[in-house]
Every structure is written in structure tokens, then in C-alpha cells.
C-alpha positions as CSV (number, residue, x, y, z in Angstrom):
1,M,-54.4,-5.1,4.4
2,P,-52.4,-6.7,1.8
3,K,-50.8,-4.0,-0.5
4,K,-50.2,-4.5,-4.4
5,I,-46.4,-3.9,-4.7
6,I,-45.1,-4.1,-8.2
7,I,-40.8,-5.2,-8.5
8,T,-38.8,-5.0,-11.5
9,G,-35.3,-6.4,-11.0
10,A,-36.9,-9.0,-8.5
11,T,-34.5,-11.7,-9.5
12,G,-31.4,-10.0,-8.3
13,L,-29.9,-9.6,-4.8
14,I,-31.8,-7.2,-3.3
15,G,-35.0,-7.9,-5.1
16,K,-35.4,-11.4,-4.3
17,N,-34.8,-10.4,-0.4
18,I,-37.2,-7.6,-0.6
19,S,-39.9,-9.7,-2.3
20,S,-39.3,-12.7,0.0
21,E,-40.1,-10.3,3.0
22,L,-43.1,-8.5,1.2
23,I,-44.6,-12.0,0.5
24,K,-43.7,-13.4,4.3
25,R,-45.8,-10.2,5.6
26,G,-48.8,-11.2,3.2
27,D,-48.6,-8.5,0.5
28,E,-49.5,-9.1,-3.2
29,V,-46.1,-8.9,-5.3
30,V,-46.4,-8.5,-8.9
31,V,-43.1,-9.6,-10.6
32,F,-42.0,-7.6,-13.8
33,T,-39.9,-9.7,-15.6
34,R,-37.9,-10.4,-18.8
35,N,-37.9,-14.3,-18.1
36,V,-41.1,-15.5,-16.2
37,Q,-39.9,-19.2,-15.7
38,D,-36.6,-18.0,-14.3
39,A,-38.5,-15.7,-11.7
40,K,-40.9,-18.1,-10.7
41,T,-37.6,-20.3,-9.6
42,K,-35.8,-17.4,-7.9
43,V,-39.1,-15.3,-6.5
44,P,-41.5,-18.0,-5.6
45,N,-44.8,-17.4,-4.1
46,A,-45.3,-13.9,-5.8
47,S,-49.4,-13.0,-6.8
48,L,-48.1,-12.5,-10.4
49,Y,-45.2,-12.6,-12.7
50,V,-45.8,-10.3,-15.7
51,K,-43.6,-10.6,-19.0
52,W,-41.7,-7.3,-19.1
53,D,-40.3,-5.2,-21.7
54,Y,-39.8,-1.7,-20.8
55,N,-40.2,-0.4,-24.3
56,K,-43.6,-2.0,-24.6
57,T,-45.9,-0.1,-22.1
58,E,-49.1,-1.4,-23.5
59,E,-48.5,-4.9,-22.8
60,W,-48.0,-4.1,-18.8
61,K,-48.9,-0.5,-18.0
62,E,-52.7,-1.8,-16.6
63,C,-50.8,-3.9,-13.8
64,V,-49.5,-0.4,-12.9
65,N,-53.0,0.8,-12.0
66,N,-54.3,0.6,-8.5
67,S,-51.1,-0.6,-6.9
68,F,-49.5,0.6,-3.6
69,A,-46.0,1.1,-4.7
70,V,-43.6,0.5,-7.8
71,I,-40.0,-0.6,-6.7
72,H,-37.7,-0.3,-9.7
73,L,-34.3,-2.6,-9.1
74,A,-33.8,-3.5,-12.7
75,G,-30.9,-2.6,-14.8
76,A,-27.8,-4.3,-16.8
77,N,-25.0,-5.5,-14.2
78,L,-22.6,-2.6,-13.9
79,F,-19.6,-4.9,-13.1
80,S,-20.1,-7.9,-15.5
81,R,-18.4,-6.4,-18.4
82,R,-15.5,-3.8,-18.9
83,W,-17.0,-0.3,-19.6
84,T,-16.7,-0.2,-23.2
85,E,-18.7,2.3,-25.0
86,K,-21.2,-0.3,-26.2
87,Y,-21.4,-1.6,-22.7
88,K,-21.8,1.9,-21.2
89,K,-24.8,2.4,-23.7
90,I,-26.4,-0.8,-22.4
91,I,-25.9,0.4,-18.8
92,T,-27.2,3.7,-19.2
93,E,-30.3,2.7,-21.3
94,S,-31.5,0.0,-18.9
95,R,-31.7,2.3,-16.2
96,I,-32.7,5.7,-17.8
97,K,-35.3,4.6,-20.5
98,S,-37.1,1.7,-18.2
99,T,-37.1,4.5,-15.5
100,Q,-39.1,6.8,-18.0
101,N,-41.0,4.5,-19.3
102,L,-42.1,3.0,-15.9
103,I,-43.3,6.7,-15.4
104,K,-44.8,7.3,-18.2
105,A,-47.0,4.3,-17.6
106,I,-47.8,5.6,-14.1
107,S,-48.6,9.0,-15.6
108,E,-51.1,7.4,-17.6
109,V,-53.1,5.2,-15.1
110,D,-56.3,6.1,-13.0
111,K,-55.3,4.9,-9.6
112,K,-51.5,5.8,-9.5
113,P,-49.3,4.4,-6.8
114,E,-48.7,6.0,-3.6
115,V,-44.8,5.7,-3.8
116,F,-42.0,5.0,-6.5
117,V,-38.9,3.6,-5.1
118,C,-36.2,3.8,-7.7
119,S,-32.6,2.2,-7.0
120,S,-29.5,4.4,-7.4
121,A,-25.7,4.1,-5.8
122,V,-23.6,6.2,-4.1
123,G,-21.3,6.2,-6.9
124,Y,-23.5,9.6,-7.5
125,Y,-20.8,11.4,-5.5
126,G,-17.8,10.4,-7.5
127,N,-14.1,9.8,-5.9
128,S,-14.2,12.1,-2.7
129,G,-11.4,11.5,-0.6
130,D,-12.0,12.0,2.7
131,K,-14.7,14.7,2.4
132,T,-17.9,13.4,4.5
133,L,-20.8,13.1,2.1
134,T,-24.4,13.7,2.6
135,E,-27.5,13.4,0.4
136,D,-27.1,17.1,0.3
137,S,-23.4,16.9,-1.4
138,A,-22.8,17.4,-5.2
139,S,-22.7,14.7,-7.7
140,G,-19.2,13.6,-9.1
141,N,-18.0,13.8,-12.7
142,D,-16.9,10.4,-14.0
143,F,-18.9,7.9,-15.6
144,L,-20.9,6.2,-12.6
145,A,-21.6,9.7,-11.2
146,A,-23.1,10.8,-14.3
147,L,-25.0,7.8,-14.7
148,C,-26.6,8.1,-11.3
149,L,-27.5,11.9,-11.9
150,K,-29.3,11.0,-14.7
151,W,-31.0,8.2,-13.1
152,D,-31.9,10.3,-10.0
153,N,-33.3,13.0,-12.5
154,A,-35.4,10.5,-14.3
155,A,-37.0,9.3,-11.4
156,T,-37.9,12.7,-10.2
157,E,-40.4,12.8,-13.0
158,V,-42.7,10.8,-11.1
159,E,-43.3,13.8,-8.5
160,N,-45.2,15.4,-11.3
161,S,-48.0,12.9,-11.3
162,G,-48.2,13.7,-7.6
163,V,-46.4,10.2,-6.5
164,R,-43.9,10.4,-3.5
165,R,-40.4,9.5,-5.1
166,V,-37.5,7.8,-3.0
167,S,-34.1,6.8,-4.7
168,I,-31.9,4.5,-2.7
169,R,-28.4,5.0,-3.3
170,S,-27.0,2.0,-1.9
171,G,-23.4,1.2,-1.0
172,I,-21.8,-2.0,-1.3
173,V,-24.3,-4.8,-0.6
174,L,-22.8,-7.6,1.6
175,S,-24.1,-10.8,1.8
176,K,-22.6,-14.2,1.7
177,N,-25.0,-15.9,-0.6
178,E,-23.8,-13.9,-3.9
179,G,-22.6,-10.8,-4.9
180,I,-19.6,-8.9,-4.7
181,F,-18.8,-10.3,-0.9
182,K,-19.0,-13.8,-2.0
183,K,-16.3,-13.3,-4.7
184,I,-14.1,-11.8,-2.2
185,L,-14.6,-14.1,0.3
186,L,-13.5,-16.9,-1.9
187,V,-10.1,-14.8,-2.6
188,F,-9.4,-14.6,1.1
189,R,-9.8,-18.4,1.6
190,L,-7.7,-19.0,-1.1
191,F,-5.1,-17.1,0.8
192,M,-5.2,-14.6,-1.9
193,G,-6.7,-11.8,0.0
194,G,-5.7,-8.1,0.6
195,V,-5.9,-4.6,0.1
196,I,-6.9,-2.8,-3.4
197,G,-5.2,0.2,-4.5
198,S,-3.8,2.6,-1.9
199,G,-5.8,0.7,0.9
200,N,-7.1,4.3,2.3
201,Q,-10.1,4.8,0.3
202,W,-13.4,4.6,2.3
203,I,-15.6,1.9,1.4
204,P,-19.4,2.6,1.9
205,W,-20.7,-1.1,2.7
206,I,-24.0,-2.2,4.0
207,H,-25.6,-5.5,5.1
208,I,-28.4,-7.2,2.9
209,K,-30.9,-7.0,5.9
210,D,-30.3,-3.3,6.3
211,I,-30.5,-2.5,2.9
212,V,-33.7,-4.5,2.5
213,N,-35.3,-3.1,5.7
214,I,-34.5,0.5,4.0
215,Y,-36.7,-0.5,0.9
216,L,-39.1,-1.4,3.5
217,F,-38.8,1.5,5.6
218,S,-39.4,3.7,2.6
219,L,-42.8,2.0,1.6
220,N,-44.2,2.9,4.9
221,N,-42.8,6.2,6.1
222,K,-43.0,9.6,4.2
223,I,-39.2,9.8,3.7
224,E,-38.4,11.4,0.0
225,G,-36.1,12.0,-2.4
226,A,-32.3,10.6,-2.4
227,V,-31.7,8.2,0.6
228,N,-27.9,6.9,1.2
229,A,-28.3,3.4,1.9
230,V,-24.9,2.8,4.0
231,S,-23.8,1.8,7.4
232,P,-23.4,4.6,9.6
233,N,-19.9,3.4,10.0
234,P,-17.8,3.3,6.7
235,V,-14.5,1.8,6.9
236,R,-11.1,2.3,5.1
237,M,-10.0,-0.5,2.3
238,K,-7.1,-1.6,4.8
239,E,-9.5,-2.2,7.5
240,F,-11.9,-3.9,5.3
241,A,-9.1,-6.2,4.5
242,E,-7.5,-6.6,8.1
243,E,-11.3,-7.3,9.5
244,L,-12.0,-9.8,7.0
245,G,-8.3,-11.7,7.1
246,K,-8.9,-11.4,11.0
247,A,-12.3,-13.2,10.9
248,L,-11.4,-16.0,8.3
249,N,-8.0,-16.5,10.1
250,R,-6.4,-15.7,6.8
251,P,-3.7,-13.5,5.7
252,A,-4.5,-10.0,4.1
253,F,-1.2,-9.2,2.9
254,F,-1.6,-9.2,-1.0
255,K,-1.9,-6.0,-2.7
256,V,-3.6,-5.1,-5.9
257,P,-1.8,-1.9,-7.2
258,E,-3.8,0.6,-9.2
259,F,-1.9,0.5,-12.3
260,L,-2.4,-3.4,-12.5
261,L,-6.2,-2.8,-11.5
262,R,-6.5,-0.4,-14.3
263,I,-4.7,-2.6,-16.8
264,V,-7.4,-5.4,-16.1
265,L,-10.5,-3.8,-15.5
266,G,-10.1,-0.5,-17.7
267,E,-12.4,2.4,-16.8
268,T,-14.4,0.0,-14.4
269,A,-11.4,-0.1,-12.1
270,E,-12.3,3.6,-11.4
271,A,-15.6,2.3,-9.4
272,A,-13.5,-0.2,-7.3
273,L,-10.6,2.5,-6.2
274,S,-13.3,5.4,-5.5
275,S,-13.1,6.5,-1.7
276,L,-16.3,7.5,-0.4
277,R,-17.3,8.2,2.8
278,V,-20.9,8.3,2.6
279,M,-23.3,9.0,5.4
280,S,-26.9,8.0,5.9
281,Q,-27.7,11.5,7.3
282,K,-31.4,11.3,6.3
283,L,-32.0,8.0,7.7
284,N,-30.8,9.1,10.7
285,N,-32.7,11.9,10.7
286,E,-36.0,9.6,10.4
287,D,-34.6,7.6,13.5
288,F,-34.1,4.3,11.2
289,K,-32.7,1.7,13.2
290,F,-29.7,-0.3,11.6
291,E,-29.1,-4.0,12.5
292,F,-25.5,-3.9,11.9
293,N,-23.9,-0.9,12.7
294,D,-20.1,-1.8,12.5
295,F,-18.1,-4.1,10.5
296,S,-17.0,-6.5,12.7
297,S,-20.8,-7.2,13.8
298,C,-21.8,-7.4,10.0
299,L,-18.9,-10.2,9.3
300,K,-19.7,-12.1,12.7
301,D,-23.2,-12.3,11.2
302,L,-22.3,-13.3,7.6
303,L,-19.6,-15.6,8.6
304,R,-21.5,-17.7,11.7
């Protein structure tokens, strides 16, 4: 039987792929969006497109009623600009306030959704060197870690309405069509690829197909709380660059030193230089099957 599933942020990389899979399997996808025409182009064949201003709950609250799930992916792009104080405020409000207002709407409707799936990020843990990180690890103390902690705490409030909550802490999502990996590919193809920073930092990567499958898995299984959405086998930056250079038949000898990255990117550089050896312990306990366990098979699929 088709399920009514609301998605915010459906026009982003992850949102488009999740929406496509849900529509393909026959679910009733309701897209909450700031730009209806843009959403119709990027997410065709959804059941309904709702003009969404997260500050005006009265305009869309009733759509939440009698839905099976709400998947909340919306938020200002983390890396589209330098992290000025003004932009950090935009980043934070777009995530925290939108989450709070969605949950307020859920609390006020008669027939509440069964599950609320909220995006988050492994930036929650902060720069952690070689330490192995699981869902039980403490949060870090930089801007991104503090943001993710607030984000997860805001999402937790939905549990007061008896709704199962899942916070997907995603790693670096790899897709050949868009996102950061597409930009990295261009740099390597122009013979300018290489290591960022020391090269020893751990990269918590995940293939786009696997993160979509994790979201779908979270809808239909009783998994709850924080979930690390990362490949079972993180790689160091040096290995990431070498494997990619080898796969593209390009050198990987360029190196971007930390001090230069900090000059160019400001505080945003901290995220690029962080070492995050994150493990998907909860998914392993639930016997979730990854399609792409190792980086070489992931590259093979993305570059074929």
C-alpha cells in the first residue's frame, strides 16, 4: 500500500535520489519546497508540491496530518560560502528552526507520522585524529560539531509526540553527478589533484546509493536515534587521493598545505582538515548491507 512521505530539501543531491526511489516504488511523495516550479523540474512525478516557508506552519501543517513519515533534509549549503558570523547564523537557523517548527506541526496534528528522519552530519564528532568514532562517541567542540549537536537535540523533541526519530549523520557523499566529488574529479582531470593538508586525516565517505538505501532502511525498520551513514571502511586522505589518481590515470602529487587552506577558506577549512574515523556501528548491528564497502569498488562504479 502506498505511503504518504513528506520530504523537505528534496531538490538537493540526497533528496532527489531518495524521492526518485520512493516514487519508483509507488509511494505518495509530498515535496515541501521554497520553489515549486524548480522542484517540479528536479523531482518530477511527486504526488504534491507544497510551497514551504518553515516559519509559516499554518500554510502547510495539515499536509503533515496522516503522513507515514517526514524526511527532513533542508538547510542552507554548508560549504557554498565562507563561514562568516552572518552566514553561520543562516546555516544554524535553517536547520534548527525548521526542525523545531516541523516538530511543532507534528505535535499539533491528529494523525502523527510514524517516523521522523532528520539529516545530520559526522561533523558532530569534531576533529578526532585516529580515534574510532561510533554513535555513542561524544560531540566535538568546533562550530560544525556544535551545530550538529543542536540539530540532533532539536530532532529529539519529536519523541515527545510518540514519533520514532532517526538522525542520519552522513559522511562525505560521493556522486559523479553533483556535489563535492564532481568538483574533485574536475581538479584531478586537469592534472592538479592531490592531498589536502597532512594527508593523514581519515575521510568518512559513502556512495550515494548507500546513503539513499540507509534512509529507506530507516523508514521501514525499527532503527532509531543517531545513525552514522558512512562506509564500513574509511580511508586516509593520502589513500583517497592516490586511489582516485590511479583510477583516472592522473598524478596525485599536488599538495594543498593547511595554512593556505585556512587563508583561502577561513573557518570552513576546519571541516576539510578534520580527521573523522567514523564507524557505522548501529547499521552493522542491524545487518544493513552496503553495496559499496571499499573505496576502490566505489570509484569503479562512479567512474565507469
